[in-house]
N, CA, C and O of each residue as an XYZ file, in Angstrom:
540
protein
N       0.846     -1.167      0.000
C       0.000      0.000      0.000
C       0.896      1.236      0.000
O       1.673      1.453      0.930
N       0.781      2.012     -1.019
C       1.661      3.163     -1.130
C       0.930      4.455     -0.809
O      -0.299      4.520     -0.784
N       1.722      5.463     -0.568
C       1.192      6.800     -0.292
C       1.928      7.785     -1.175
O       3.108      7.605     -1.476
N       1.241      8.804     -1.580
C       1.876      9.865     -2.335
C       2.561     10.816     -1.375
O       2.286     10.825     -0.175
N       3.456     11.611     -1.926
C       4.120     12.629     -1.123
C       3.079     13.573     -0.537
O       2.031     13.800     -1.142
N       3.363     14.120      0.634
C       2.412     15.047      1.260
C       2.170     16.269      0.385
O       3.048     16.719     -0.351
N       0.971     16.782      0.486
C       0.580     17.987     -0.232
C       0.385     19.097      0.776
O      -0.141     18.870      1.866
N       0.798     20.275      0.423
C       0.634     21.427      1.301
C      -0.382     22.371      0.681
O      -0.396     22.562     -0.535
N      -1.219     22.953      1.497
C      -2.115     24.005      1.040
C      -1.894     25.190      1.965
O      -1.064     25.130      2.871
N      -2.617     26.240      1.744
C      -2.471     27.417      2.585
C      -2.938     27.160      4.012
O      -2.556     27.892      4.925
N      -3.747     26.147      4.216
C      -4.305     25.936      5.547
C      -4.294     24.486      5.996
O      -4.966     24.140      6.968
N      -3.537     23.619      5.302
C      -3.489     22.232      5.723
C      -2.342     21.460      5.107
O      -1.561     21.982      4.311
N      -2.268     20.208      5.498
C      -1.209     19.289      5.113
C      -1.876     17.957      4.817
O      -2.600     17.433      5.664
N      -1.648     17.393      3.624
C      -2.410     16.217      3.174
C      -1.522     15.122      2.621
O      -0.362     15.330      2.265
N      -2.124     13.948      2.568
C      -1.480     12.813      1.925
C      -2.583     11.948      1.299
O      -3.640     11.736      1.894
N      -2.313     11.461      0.100
C      -3.229     10.554     -0.580
C      -2.719      9.136     -0.389
O      -1.535      8.861     -0.585
N      -3.615      8.238     -0.007
C      -3.246      6.853      0.286
C      -3.963      5.890     -0.653
O      -5.113      6.117     -1.029
N      -3.287      4.833     -1.020
C      -3.894      3.782     -1.834
C      -4.504      2.722     -0.922
O      -4.161      1.543     -1.004
N      -5.405      3.158     -0.059
C      -6.119      2.250      0.849
C      -7.584      2.650      0.859
O      -7.949      3.732      0.399
N      -8.419      1.765      1.389
C      -9.844      2.062      1.470
C     -10.098      3.217      2.433
O      -9.270      3.539      3.285
N     -11.242      3.816      2.274
C     -11.656      4.911      3.152
C     -11.660      4.463      4.611
O     -11.121      5.155      5.475
N     -12.266      3.309      4.889
C     -12.345      2.860      6.289
C     -10.962      2.583      6.864
O     -10.721      2.849      8.042
N     -10.052      2.056      6.056
C      -8.688      1.831      6.542
C      -7.991      3.167      6.800
O      -7.264      3.302      7.784
N      -8.202      4.147      5.936
C      -7.594      5.469      6.118
C      -8.104      6.128      7.396
O      -7.329      6.751      8.121
N      -9.393      5.998      7.677
C      -9.954      6.557      8.918
C      -9.307      5.881     10.124
O      -8.918      6.554     11.079
N      -9.191      4.562     10.082
C      -8.553      3.828     11.177
C      -7.100      4.226     11.370
O      -6.645      4.411     12.498
N      -6.375      4.358     10.270
C      -4.973      4.774     10.358
C      -4.850      6.179     10.940
O      -3.965      6.447     11.753
N      -5.739      7.067     10.521
C      -5.697      8.445     11.034
C      -5.941      8.452     12.535
O      -5.240      9.140     13.277
N      -6.921      7.697     12.982
C      -7.205      7.628     14.423
C      -5.999      7.113     15.203
O      -5.649      7.662     16.248
N      -5.371      6.064     14.695
C      -4.206      5.483     15.372
C      -3.028      6.447     15.390
O      -2.363      6.600     16.415
N      -2.766      7.098     14.257
C      -1.646      8.039     14.181
C      -1.873      9.230     15.113
O      -0.927      9.730     15.721
N      -3.117      9.684     15.226
C      -3.440     10.766     16.167
C      -3.155     10.320     17.596
O      -2.580     11.066     18.389
N      -3.560      9.110     17.909
C      -3.356      8.568     19.256
C      -1.867      8.516     19.614
O      -1.477      8.869     20.727
N      -1.048      8.076     18.669
C       0.393      7.986     18.885
C       0.971      9.357     19.239
O       1.905      9.448     20.036
N       0.423     10.420     18.651
C       0.920     11.779     18.880
C       0.216     12.474     20.054
O       0.402     13.672     20.264
N      -0.586     11.732     20.814
C      -1.201     12.290     22.011
C      -2.529     12.990     21.795
O      -3.002     13.708     22.676
N      -3.140     12.790     20.631
C      -4.435     13.390     20.343
C      -5.549     12.386     20.575
O      -5.401     11.195     20.299
N      -6.660     12.882     21.082
C      -7.875     12.099     21.144
C      -8.860     12.705     20.161
O      -8.769     13.887     19.830
N      -9.802     11.893     19.694
C     -10.843     12.409     18.807
C     -12.042     12.751     19.670
O     -12.717     11.867     20.198
N     -12.301     14.054     19.808
C     -13.399     14.539     20.639
C     -14.745     14.424     19.943
O     -15.772     14.179     20.577
N     -14.723     14.604     18.629
C     -15.972     14.529     17.883
C     -15.678     14.017     16.479
O     -14.558     14.115     15.976
N     -16.704     13.475     15.875
C     -16.608     12.960     14.521
C     -17.862     13.366     13.776
O     -18.976     13.122     14.238
N     -17.677     13.985     12.623
C     -18.812     14.406     11.815
C     -18.741     13.672     10.482
O     -17.814     13.867      9.696
N     -19.729     12.833     10.247
C     -19.824     12.096      8.993
C     -20.571     12.986      8.000
O     -21.800     13.045      8.015
N     -19.831     13.668      7.150
C     -20.409     14.624      6.214
C     -21.352     13.933      5.232
O     -22.425     14.458      4.934
N     -20.968     12.772      4.729
C     -21.832     12.032      3.797
C     -23.195     11.782      4.434
O     -24.233     12.019      3.817
N     -23.179     11.303      5.668
C     -24.421     11.003      6.385
C     -25.248     12.268      6.620
O     -26.460     12.271      6.404
N     -24.591     13.338      7.061
C     -25.315     14.581      7.370
C     -25.914     15.220      6.131
O     -27.034     15.730      6.181
N     -25.187     15.200      5.018
C     -25.729     15.783      3.788
C     -26.919     14.979      3.271
O     -27.873     15.540      2.733
N     -26.851     13.660      3.441
C     -27.977     12.808      3.043
C     -29.178     13.107      3.936
O     -30.298     13.258      3.448
N     -28.942     13.190      5.237
C     -30.008     13.433      6.208
C     -30.644     14.818      6.034
O     -31.869     14.941      6.024
N     -29.832     15.833      5.899
C     -30.336     17.212      5.884
C     -30.772     17.709      4.515
O     -31.710     18.499      4.405
N     -30.081     17.241      3.457
C     -30.374     17.762      2.121
C     -30.865     16.706      1.138
O     -31.315     17.034      0.041
N     -30.776     15.427      1.537
C     -31.188     14.360      0.637
C     -30.240     14.161     -0.532
O     -30.637     13.609     -1.558
N     -28.989     14.601     -0.397
C     -28.025     14.459     -1.487
C     -27.011     13.369     -1.174
O     -26.713     13.079     -0.015
N     -26.493     12.775     -2.242
C     -25.438     11.778     -2.101
C     -24.099     12.479     -2.232
O     -23.918     13.334     -3.099
N     -23.165     12.115     -1.369
C     -21.835     12.710     -1.355
C     -20.837     11.602     -1.087
O     -21.202     10.555     -0.552
N     -19.608     11.813     -1.445
C     -18.554     10.824     -1.211
C     -18.364     10.600      0.297
O     -18.820     11.411      1.104
N     -17.705      9.521      0.674
C     -17.331      9.304      2.067
C     -16.410     10.429      2.494
O     -15.414     10.719      1.831
N     -16.756     11.068      3.620
C     -16.009     12.243      4.076
C     -16.288     12.406      5.565
O     -17.442     12.529      5.975
N     -15.244     12.406      6.361
C     -15.409     12.549      7.800
C     -14.479     13.643      8.322
O     -13.356     13.807      7.845
N     -14.970     14.379      9.306
C     -14.151     15.358     10.025
C     -13.911     14.794     11.413
O     -14.858     14.508     12.146
N     -12.642     14.634     11.777
C     -12.266     14.179     13.110
C     -11.786     15.400     13.892
O     -10.789     16.021     13.523
N     -12.481     15.743     14.956
C     -12.084     16.867     15.811
C     -11.079     16.362     16.832
O     -11.458     15.751     17.831
N      -9.797     16.615     16.587
C      -8.717     16.056     17.408
C      -8.209     17.071     18.429
O      -8.147     18.271     18.162
N      -7.848     16.557     19.606
C      -7.353     17.428     20.669
C      -6.218     16.739     21.417
O      -6.312     15.571     21.794
N      -5.153     17.490     21.617
C      -4.064     17.061     22.479
C      -4.283     17.828     23.786
O      -4.020     19.030     23.828
N      -4.754     17.177     24.851
C      -5.147     17.887     26.070
C      -4.077     18.807     26.649
O      -4.385     19.926     27.059
N      -2.833     18.356     26.688
C      -1.777     19.183     27.279
C      -1.561     20.460     26.477
O      -1.412     21.539     27.049
N      -1.543     20.337     25.149
C      -1.331     21.515     24.317
C      -2.566     22.424     24.311
O      -2.437     23.647     24.244
N      -3.751     21.830     24.380
C      -4.971     22.641     24.456
C      -4.975     23.444     25.760
O      -5.309     24.629     25.765
N      -4.607     22.801     26.847
C      -4.567     23.487     28.142
C      -3.558     24.638     28.114
O      -3.839     25.740     28.585
N      -2.389     24.361     27.556
C      -1.345     25.384     27.453
C      -1.855     26.582     26.642
O      -1.619     27.731     27.015
N      -2.536     26.317     25.563
C      -3.069     27.382     24.707
C      -4.161     28.170     25.422
O      -4.213     29.396     25.324
N      -5.025     27.471     26.134
C      -6.102     28.142     26.872
C      -5.557     29.047     27.973
O      -6.195     30.034     28.339
N      -4.384     28.716     28.501
C      -3.765     29.561     29.521
C      -3.345     30.912     28.945
O      -3.331     31.921     29.649
N      -3.007     30.916     27.664
C      -2.548     32.137     27.000
C      -3.693     32.933     26.372
O      -3.621     34.156     26.254
N      -4.752     32.222     25.970
C      -5.833     32.874     25.217
C      -7.132     32.117     25.504
O      -7.417     31.107     24.861
N      -7.906     32.597     26.450
C      -9.092     31.871     26.911
C     -10.138     31.665     25.813
O     -10.867     30.673     25.842
N     -10.224     32.574     24.857
C     -11.220     32.439     23.794
C     -10.762     31.541     22.646
O     -11.451     31.435     21.632
N      -9.609     30.898     22.798
C      -9.080     30.044     21.743
C      -9.988     28.849     21.464
O      -9.880     28.207     20.419
N     -10.871     28.563     22.392
C     -11.835     27.485     22.180
C     -12.653     27.663     20.914
O     -13.194     26.693     20.384
N     -12.751     28.889     20.426
C     -13.453     29.139     19.168
C     -12.742     28.467     17.992
O     -13.357     28.219     16.956
N     -11.460     28.176     18.150
C     -10.678     27.572     17.073
C     -10.290     26.119     17.368
O      -9.529     25.518     16.609
N     -10.792     25.569     18.431
C     -10.499     24.179     18.787
C     -11.711     23.305     18.478
O     -12.823     23.832     18.435
N     -11.562     22.028     18.267
C     -10.334     21.241     18.191
C      -9.668     21.391     16.828
O     -10.167     22.090     15.947
N      -8.536     20.724     16.677
C      -7.834     20.708     15.393
C      -8.522     19.672     14.502
O      -8.713     18.525     14.906
N      -8.885     20.078     13.311
C      -9.589     19.151     12.424
C      -8.641     18.353     11.553
O      -7.661     18.866     11.011
N      -8.972     17.080     11.440
C      -8.336     16.169     10.497
C      -9.471     15.611      9.662
O     -10.484     15.167     10.203
N      -9.309     15.631      8.345
C     -10.364     15.112      7.477
C      -9.866     13.898      6.716
O      -8.678     13.763      6.422
N     -10.808     13.019      6.406
C     -10.532     11.851      5.579
C     -11.661     11.777      4.559
O     -12.837     11.854      4.915
N     -11.293     11.626      3.279
C     -12.331     11.489      2.263
C     -11.835     10.636      1.102
O     -10.635     10.424      0.928
N     -12.799     10.152      0.311
C     -12.493      9.363     -0.872
C     -12.315     10.285     -2.066
O     -13.037     11.268     -2.231
N     -11.332      9.942     -2.896
C     -11.137     10.694     -4.135
C     -10.498      9.782     -5.171
O      -9.391      9.282     -4.973
N     -11.194      9.574     -6.260
C     -10.679      8.778     -7.376
C     -10.203      7.390     -6.938
O      -9.140      6.935     -7.359
N     -10.984      6.725     -6.103
C     -10.658      5.373     -5.676
C      -9.587      5.276     -4.613
O      -9.169      4.177     -4.250
N      -9.142      6.401     -4.114
C      -8.136      6.419     -3.054
C      -8.668      7.229     -1.882
O      -9.801      7.708     -1.913
N      -7.859      7.379     -0.866
C      -8.261      8.132      0.327
C      -7.292      9.272      0.569
O      -6.080      9.116      0.421
N      -7.836     10.414      0.941
C      -7.038     11.588      1.261
C      -7.219     11.882      2.745
O      -8.341     11.885      3.251
N      -6.120     12.127      3.433
C      -6.154     12.504      4.846
C      -5.433     13.851      4.950
O      -4.316     14.010      4.459
N      -6.093     14.817      5.600
C      -5.532     16.161      5.741
C      -5.661     16.637      7.172
O      -6.622     16.309      7.868
N      -4.683     17.413      7.603
C      -4.719     18.029      8.932
C      -4.584     19.535      8.770
O      -3.881     20.019      7.883
N      -5.256     20.253      9.623
C      -5.220     21.711      9.598
C      -3.821     22.219      9.922
O      -3.077     21.572     10.660
N      -3.465     23.365      9.377
C      -2.225     24.048      9.732
C      -2.543     24.909     10.956
O      -3.111     25.994     10.829
N      -2.178     24.423     12.128
C      -2.527     25.102     13.385
C      -1.897     26.483     13.481
O      -2.519     27.406     14.006
N      -0.686     26.642     12.989
C      -0.025     27.943     13.070
C      -0.775     28.980     12.245
O      -0.964     30.114     12.685
N      -1.193     28.593     11.066
C      -1.947     29.522     10.220
C      -3.299     29.835     10.864
O      -3.733     30.987     10.880
N      -3.953     28.817     11.385
C      -5.258     29.015     12.015
C      -5.144     29.931     13.234
O      -5.946     30.851     13.395
N      -4.153     29.685     14.090
C      -4.011     30.481     15.304
C      -3.445     31.872     15.040
O      -3.502     32.739     15.913
N      -2.905     32.091     13.860
C      -2.353     33.408     13.545
C      -3.440     34.488     13.522
O      -3.137     35.669     13.692
N      -4.680     34.102     13.318
C      -5.763     35.095     13.308
C      -5.942     35.739     14.678
O      -6.511     36.826     14.782
N      -5.464     35.083     15.720
C      -5.592     35.589     17.082
C      -4.601     36.727     17.339
O      -4.832     37.584     18.193
N      -3.505     36.724     16.597
C      -2.464     37.744     16.731
C      -1.905     37.824     18.149
O      -1.727     38.907     18.706
N      -1.633     36.641     18.723
C      -1.021     36.544     20.044
C       0.293     35.783     19.893
O       0.274     34.562     19.738
N       1.438     36.477     19.935
C       2.730     35.821     19.728
C       3.019     34.709     20.739
O       3.840     33.833     20.470
N       2.363     34.734     21.879
C       2.584     33.690     22.885
C       2.089     32.327     22.403
O       2.460     31.302     22.974
N       1.265     32.301     21.370
C       0.716     31.039     20.864
C       1.597     30.388     19.801
O       1.371     29.235     19.434
N       2.582     31.104     19.311
C       3.397     30.597     18.206
C       4.110     29.296     18.547
O       4.146     28.380     17.725
N       4.672     29.202     19.729
C       5.392     27.996     20.123
C       4.466     26.785     20.191
O       4.795     25.707     19.695
N       3.317     26.977     20.805
C       2.366     25.867     20.908
C       1.852     25.468     19.538
O       1.717     24.279     19.245
N       1.563     26.452     18.695
C       1.087     26.157     17.340
C       2.128     25.353     16.573
O       1.782     24.442     15.821
N       3.397     25.684     16.761
C       4.468     24.930     16.107
C       4.509     23.487     16.599
O       4.700     22.565     15.807
N       4.331     23.291     17.892
C       4.312     21.940     18.454
C       3.149     21.136     17.885
O       3.308     19.972     17.520
N       1.981     21.765     17.814
C       0.807     21.089     17.257
C       1.079     20.709     15.805
O       0.794     19.584     15.393
N       1.631     21.643     15.028
C       1.916     21.347     13.626
C       2.914     20.210     13.470
O       2.741     19.358     12.599
N       3.949     20.177     14.291
C       4.919     19.086     14.219
C       4.218     17.750     14.433
O       4.455     16.792     13.698
N       3.361     17.694     15.433
C       2.641     16.459     15.737
C       1.676     16.083     14.612
O       1.613     14.920     14.213
N       0.922     17.062     14.099
C      -0.038     16.766     13.036
C       0.667     16.364     11.742
O       0.160     15.522     11.000
N       1.812     16.947     11.467
C       2.560     16.538     10.268
C       3.074     15.110     10.417
O       3.084     14.350      9.449
N       3.502     14.742     11.628
C       3.919     13.355     11.847
C       2.732     12.415     11.675
O       2.884     11.310     11.152
N       1.555     12.846     12.109
C       0.347     12.029     11.895
C       0.197     11.728     10.411
O       0.053     10.570     10.019
N       0.229     12.761      9.594
C       0.040     12.586      8.150
C       1.206     11.807      7.554
O       0.985     10.909      6.742
N       2.423     12.120      7.929
C       3.596     11.445      7.379
C       3.645      9.957      7.725
O       4.203      9.163      6.968
N       3.069      9.579      8.859
C       3.159      8.187      9.319
C       1.945      7.334      8.979
O       1.778      6.245      9.528
N       1.111      7.813      8.091
C      -0.092      7.042      7.732
C       0.261      5.813      6.918
O      -0.626      5.053      6.531
């Protein structure tokens, strides 16, 4: 099972995998766990779009991931940071393969304009990039 090189966007970090959607979701959960993240919430976009709009959509899930120690550290510096938590990781099907992406925490937290958050954002990004790299 091979993976393509990671892809970078302005707000995330991705990798395309030659595995099934369900295997990619499982791998993402395990890789998050290894890096100290728990999945606080899961939103099945395919299911919700079918339920709310009656439309068919590809398999697509949003995993709301949180590293408790880093979240606590961030909340100590900026109490309203909860508006930007948890860190999202998405998994979806595309052209018979699976794509897994993680948010760029540094870019996301930059909207707060609090330099005290830069170190924590860097730590989160290092961990999330390892999640994607180790799928």
